[in-house]
C-alpha positions in Angstrom: -28.6 14.3 30.5 -25.4 13.2 28.4 -26.7 13.5 24.7 -24.7 10.5 22.7 -22.8 11.9 19.6 -24.6 14.0 16.6 -25.5 11.3 13.2 -24.9 14.7 9.6 -26.9 17.3 11.5 -29.2 15.6 13.1 -30.4 15.7 17.2 -28.6 13.7 19.3 -30.1 10.3 19.0 -31.4 9.4 22.3 -31.2 6.1 24.1 -34.2 4.7 25.3 -32.9 4.0 29.2 -31.5 7.9 28.9 -35.0 9.1 28.0 -36.6 7.3 31.0 -34.0 8.2 33.9 -34.3 11.6 33.4 -37.9 10.8 33.2 -37.6 9.2 36.4 -35.4 12.4 37.5 -37.5 14.9 37.2 -39.1 16.4 40.3 -41.7 18.8 39.4 -43.3 16.6 37.1 -44.2 13.2 39.1 -48.3 14.1 38.6 -47.5 14.1 34.9 -45.3 11.3 35.0 -48.3 9.4 37.2 -51.3 10.3 35.1 -49.2 8.8 32.0 -48.6 6.2 32.9 -51.9 5.3 34.3 -53.5 5.4 31.1 -51.0 4.1 28.2 -51.5 4.2 24.8 -52.5 1.3 23.3 -54.2 2.1 20.2 -58.0 1.8 21.0 -57.5 4.5 23.6 -55.7 6.9 21.1 -57.7 9.6 21.2 -58.0 9.6 24.5 -54.4 9.2 25.2 -53.2 12.3 22.5 -55.7 14.2 24.4 -54.5 14.1 27.8 -51.2 13.9 26.0 -51.0 17.1 24.5 -52.6 18.8 27.4 -49.4 18.0 29.1 -47.0 18.9 26.7 -49.5 22.8 26.0 -48.7 22.4 30.8 -45.2 22.4 31.0 -45.2 24.6 27.3 -43.6 21.5 25.0 -46.3 21.5 22.8 -44.4 23.3 20.4 -42.2 21.0 19.6 -44.3 19.2 18.1 -44.9 22.0 14.8 -41.0 23.4 15.0 -38.2 22.2 13.3 -35.0 21.1 14.9 -32.9 24.3 14.6 -29.5 23.8 12.6 -26.5 22.3 15.1 -25.0 25.6 15.8 -21.2 26.1 14.3 -18.1 26.7 16.9 -18.7 30.6 16.0 -22.6 30.9 16.5 -23.9 33.7 18.8 -25.2 32.8 22.7 -28.7 33.4 21.5 -28.5 30.6 18.3 -26.9 28.0 21.1 -29.2 28.2 23.2 -32.2 28.2 21.3 -31.1 25.6 20.2 -30.3 23.6 23.7 -33.5 25.2 24.4 -35.2 22.7 21.2 -33.2 20.2 22.3 -34.2 20.0 26.1 -37.4 20.1 25.3 -37.3 17.6 23.0 -36.0 15.3 24.9 -38.7 15.6 27.4 -41.5 15.4 25.0 -39.6 12.2 23.8 -39.8 10.6 27.6 -43.5 11.9 28.2 -44.7 10.1 24.9 -42.7 7.0 25.5 -42.8 6.5 29.0 -47.3 7.1 27.9 -47.2 4.2 25.4 -47.9 0.7 25.5 -44.1 -1.2 26.1 -44.1 -2.8 22.2 -45.1 0.4 21.1 -42.2 2.2 23.2 -39.9 -0.4 21.9 -40.4 0.6 18.5 -40.3 4.4 19.2 -37.5 4.4 21.1 -35.1 4.5 18.0 -37.2 8.0 16.9 -34.7 11.0 18.6 -37.4 13.4 17.7 -40.7 13.7 19.6 -42.4 15.2 16.4 -41.7 11.7 14.4 -43.2 9.7 17.2 -45.9 11.4 17.1 -46.9 10.9 13.5 -45.8 7.3 13.7 -48.2 6.6 16.2 -50.8 9.2 13.7 -50.3 6.7 10.8 -51.0 3.7 13.3 -54.0 5.1 15.2 -55.1 8.2 13.9 
């Protein structure tokens, strides 16, 4: 997936269609997509939805994305470990955002599509329904 720009040291902003394209293109995660899409978050089902999403994030080794901050963008002379850690976080965050946006109602997805950090989306949903 091509990341669209970087804004003043923040993580790249993802376009909703790119997130969905990335999600549907993941061959090994079709089961997760089906599971999440089968019972989209509408509000009343927040507790069940969150439990299901957290389970999938744990299985796919993505739950840490909800607790860890985005590492700073590596400088041009940063060592390989720093660049790799940043790249891993970005990929995990993109995947988590895709899972979240694919598992919420179209109205909620539209409201949150401009948010580029999975933890921010989850915090917003928690404030709305938690």
